[in-house]
N, C-alpha and C positions, 0 to 999 in steps of 0.2 A: 368491675367488669368493663366499664367504659375505658379505663386506663389500659386494659389488656387489648381491647380493640384498637385503641390509638397506637399502641406499640406495634401491633401486628401490621397496621396500615403504614406506619412510618418505616418499618423494616422492609415491607414489600416495595415501597416507593424508593427506598435507598438501593435495594437490589436491582430494580429496573434502571435506575440512574447509573449504577455501576456497569451494568451490561451495555448501556448506550455509550458510556465513556470508553470502555474497552474496545467496543466495535469501532468507534470513531478513531481511536488512537492507533489501531492495528492496520487500518486501511491506508494504502498509499494515497497521497493527495493527487488531485487531477494533474497538477503541474509535473509531479514525478512520473506519472503514467505517460503524459504527452512527451516528456523528455526522453523516456526510455524507448518509446515508439519511434521518435525521430532518430535517435541514436542507432537503433536497429536498422532503419531504412538506409541511413547513411553508410553503415557497415556493409549492408547488402550491395548497395550501389558501388562502393569502393571495391568490393570483392569482384563484382562483375566487370568493372572497368580495368582494374589492375590485378588480375588473378595470380600473377606470378611475382608480384612485388615483394611479398614476404619471403619467398624462396631466394630471390636475388639478394635481399638484404642479409640473409643468413650466410651466403657464400662469400 
């Protein structure tokens, strides 16, 4: 019976560890989030300053 309890405890601990690992690996890092936010702000700024630059470059 003690071996069964130990196996159940180890399995539960491994399951929790796997969930933590998957959660950590699937989240974007803070650096990626900051870079994406800065890129979005720059794109918005460029669109406001030069709204017709893409149309001119296509003609």
